[in-house]
N, C-alpha and C positions, 0 to 999 in steps of 0.2 A: 852195703857198700857196692856190691855187684850191680844192683838195680840202678844206683846213682851213676855208676860209670857207664852202663849201657845207655841210659838216657842222655848223658852228656855226649857220648859217641854218636848217638842218633841225631841229636840236634846239630852237632858239628857237621855231620854228613849232609844234612839238609841245607845248612848254610853254604857249604861248598857247592852243592848242586845248584842252588838258586842263583849263584853268581854267573851262570852260563845260560844262553838261550836254550829253550826246550826243543830245539830241532837238531840239526846236524852237529852243532858244537857240543851237545850234551854227551855224545857217544864216547869220547876219549876218557871221560871221568868214570864211566860205568863199564869199562871192559872187564872181562873175567879177571878176578884176582884183585881188583881195586878195592880200597877201603870204602869208598862211597857206594859202590855197587853192593857190598856186603851189608851196609847200613840200610840202604833202600829195600833190599830183599828181606831184611829182618823185620821191617815194618809191615810187610804184606799181610801176614796172618792177623795182626792187630787191626789193620784197616778193614779187612774182610769181616772179622767178627763184629766190629763196631757198626759197620754199615748194615749188616744183616740184623743186628739187634735194633737199630734205630728205624730202619725202613721196613723190615718184614719182607715177606716173599711177594706180596701183592700190591705194595705201595706203588702208585702210578707217578710217573714223571709228569710235569705240568704240560698240558696241551693248550694250544693257542687257536685263534681264529684266522681265517684267510686275510683279514685286514692287517694282521701282524706280519705277514710275509711282505717285506719291503725291499727285498733285493734277491737276485738269483742265488741259488744255493752255491756257496763257495765250495769247490771240491777240496777234499783233504787227501793226503798221501799221493800215490801215483795217479796220473790223470790220462795217460795214453799208452797202455802196455804195448810193448813191441815184441813180446814173445810170440813166436810163429803159431803155436796152437790157438792162441787167442785171436790173432789177426785173421787166421783162416775162418774162424767162426764169425768174426765181425764182417768179413767180406760177404757172408751169406745172411747178414742181418740176424745172426744167432738162431736161424731157423733149425739148425741141426744140433744146437746145444742141448745137453741133457745134464741133469743133476743127479749123480750117484749118491745114495745114502746107504752107508755100510757100517760095519762094526758090530757092537754089542746090541743087536736088534734081532727080532724074530723074522723079519722079512726085509731083504735088501730092496731098495727102490731105485728106479731110474726115471726121473721126472723131467718132462719138457716144460717150457714156459707155459704152454697151453694147459698142462696139468695143474701147474701152480695157480694160474689165473682162474681155473675152474673151481678151486677151493673157496670156501667162504673167506672174503677179503676183509682186511681191517685197514681203515684210513685214519691217519693221525697226523696232526700238525704239531711238531715238536721242535725243540731247540737243540741244535748240534753244538756241543762244546768241545773245542779242540785243545789239546795239550799245549799248543803254541800260543793260546790266549785269546783266540777269536771265537765268536759264536754266530750262528745263523739259523733262522727259522725257515722250515720248509714243510710241505705236505708230502707224506709218504703213503703209498698203498702197496699191500703185499699180503702174502699168506702167512698167518701165524705159524711160527716154527713149531709150536706145540701140536698143531694139527698134523704136520709132517711126521713128528715123532710118534704120535698116536698111530698113524697109518703104518709106520715101520714096526712098532711094538718094542719099546725099549726094555732091555733086560734089567732085572732088579739091581744087579751089581754095577751098572753103568753109573758114571759120575759126571762126565764132561761131554760137550759137543765141540768138535774141532772143525774149523772152516779152512779148507785148503783152497788157495787162490791161484789165478793165472799169472799175476804180475810179479816180476822179479825186481827186487830193490837192491840187491848186492850180488857179488860173485864170490863163490867159495872154491875150495880145492876140487870139488866134484861138479863144478858148473854153477849156473845161476841159482841164487837162493830165493825161492818163491815166498811170497807173503803167506802167513797163516795166522789164525787167531783161535781162541777157545773161550768158552764160558761154561759155568756149571749148569746142571739141569734145572736149578731154581730159576736162573735167569733165562734159560732156554724156554721154559714154560711160562714165563711172565707174559701177561696179555699184550704188552706193548712190544714184545720181541717178535719181529716179523722178517720174512724174507721179501725184501722190497724189490718190485719190478717196475714201479712207477713213481714219479716225483712231480709235484706241482701240476698235476693234471695231464701229464704226458709220459711216454715211455722213459725209463731211466736212461739218462745220457751216458755216453762212454766215460766222460770225465768224472761222473759220480758213481761209476761201478757197474755199468751194463755188462751182462744182462741181469745180474742179480747181486744184491748186497744184503747184509744183515743189518737190522737196526736194533740196538740194545740201548734203549733210551735212558737208562739210569747209569750209564757209564760214559767215559770220555770217547772221543771220536775214533781213536786208533783201535778200539775194540770192535768197531763196526766194519768188518772185513768186506772188501769190494771184489768184484770180478770172481765170484765164487765158482770153483770147478768141481768141488766135492765136499760132502759132509761126512764125518766119521764120529760115531758114538763110541766112547771108550771109558775105561776105568782108570786110566793113567795118561799123563802127558809126556812121559819120558821118551817115547818113540818119535816125537815131533820136534824138529829143530834142535835146540840145545836143551829141551825138556822144561823150559820155563813157561810154556803156554802160549807164546806168540812171538812174532818177528821182533817187535820192539821190547818185549819182556826179556828175550834172549840178550838184549843190549842194555838192560838195566831198568826198564820201566816196570811199574807195578802190574801184576797180573790182574788184580781186582781194582779197576779204575773207577770206583763208584763216585757219583756226584749227587 
C-alpha cells in the first residue's frame, strides 16, 4: 500500500508540474515546503540510479557534423552578467582571469585561459537540450575536465565537482545569489565533459558563457554552468547554496538531469 501511495503521489506531482512552463512560472510550485517540490526531489535518486544503469560511465552523447550546425548557438540562462567583478574582467578581454581549483585535492591550481588552451583539447559537435524545450547544435572546444582534475590530484574521499560562477540570477538577504552547479566525479571524468573556451570556431561569446563554461553533454543545459569563476572538489554539497547541488536545484529542479 505504501508503494502504491508513493507512486500515485509522484505521478500527481508530475502532472501538476507539467501544467506550468518550465521557466520562471515553474518556481512558485517548487518553493521549499511545497508538495510538488518534495515529489520531484524524491524522484532524484531513482532517476540517477536508472541513468547510471542504462548509460554506464563512458556512454557518449551523440556527436554531429558541421553540416548539422544550421543556426547560431542559442544562449541559455543569463546572457550579459552585470556583476562588477565580471565586468572588470570583460573590459580587459579576460586577460587577467584565472580559474582557481581548490578543495579536496593534493595541489591547488590557478589556471589562466592560456594554461587551459595549452592542454590537449577536445572538439565535439553536440546538441544542447534546454529544460525549456528547445535544442541547438554547436561545436565546442575545450580542455577535458578530467585532465584538470588529474593535474590537481583528487583525493579518494571526494565525490563532487562544484562550479562557482560570476552571474547573479537573484537577490537574497545577504546580497546577490550567484549561479552555481555541480556534478559527480563520474560525469566530471566523462570524455565529453570539457571546460569550453571556444564555440563554432571562435572564442566563446559572452552570451554563451565567456571566458569559460562547462559542457556536460549527457545532461540538460542548466547543468552546464557559464561564466565560471572557480571550481571546488568536495565530498558534500551542503555548504553550497541551499545544499541541493545547484541554483535551479535549490528551486526544485532535479540534480541529476540526465538525457
